[in-house]
Phi, psi and omega in degrees: 000141182235150171260116175266134169248119190250133187232115182291173179249192183309140176068354183261194175204191182291342175309332187289344182260011186302329173281335188277316189304314176294326180294316179290326177295316179295341180272000170101009176272152170266139186224133175235111176255125189248153164269115173295166180305133172084005184237160177061238182263359171272128189257021179296133178301134184302324181294340183270345190279137182231165175306315172316318182293317180300312181290324174296321179291313180298311181300323178298320175299309185292332182287340176273356177260139185279339179235172179286148183246163172260113190258118187246123175248127177257135167057239179292344175301342173294333172293321177289315188288332175295308180298320179300324185293328178289330176276336188224052183295331183284348178275345190254116175283314184214141169258132180242123177260112182263102187038054192242159179283129177241089188277157171266170177307125178089355177274136170267163177299321184291329176295319179297319179293323175295334178293342178296337184295340180271001186247123175310123182214163181276161183300129184256155173293164175305138181306145170268357181289130178235113187270136180298162179299326176270001175060042176245352180200164184234140164251178174234137174288112184295347171279347181245357185305313187293313185296324186273323191240334189225045186305325182250019179261159182291155178299328181295315181293325181292315175304309175310314186286315176306332176287346190237355179295143181237184178283157186231135181282142177284331188302323184287343180280338188261346189272121177288144175279153181239111188235160178218149182301320182297331186256273179299327184290344180277349190262125171305144182234145175230142178242135167249109184266158194227114196288328183267007189297128173263318183305313179233103191297156181293338175289320172293320173305313187281334173295317178296310178284352169291322182278331180234084186310139175249157182299321184209143179246125168250136187251136172237135181268066182221173166284198189289346189237061185293347175293337172267309189280324177225066182301322182291312175305312181296322175293329169296320176290330185287321181295316180304310176305318182294320179296324191254001177290143179262129183286000000 
């Protein structure tokens, strides 16, 4: 049995893992799905949230675990798990990036996103992201959400998500990660790429894990939210990672 800690991406919460959690539990694993500050059931004001708040939350979760965990980050959750691995490398057995941002030392999430401009990609639909007038947070245009985030998901799942999406802080997109080879670099990484992804193109995904090589790359023929569209396959991949991870 392994312990999974599941970290959502921007605008989401622990609720996005609702289909995956019972599948992993049925396979014998322990699962902790968390709300980052200001997301899900957490009420921290979005304008006050920093990357340090995210990593403080994750470090607190890891400090309560008696054994190493498999730490999974989706989308921008990759930033949080990356910096947390620098702070708590001994608490993590494997880092799993689910179509997630994988920054290098000194990079902010915004810098990673901007690097996508240099990656050949298919034409994408207009972005669903709406930045507030004071540039402190981001919301989503409900009419564009499905095309951007849930392209292969059922209408029921899309409505479920739209009812729960929240605001997301700009500050976390601007903060660079600080990483070292002896801490972050010592933790094994696995990347799960998503071929139909519009939110993070497959070109950018491959650029990121090419720059920060991973122990294994797993391919899913999905859009950006396989926890909705293919939860069984995703759970099987996570179970495989648990089976092949080194203590």
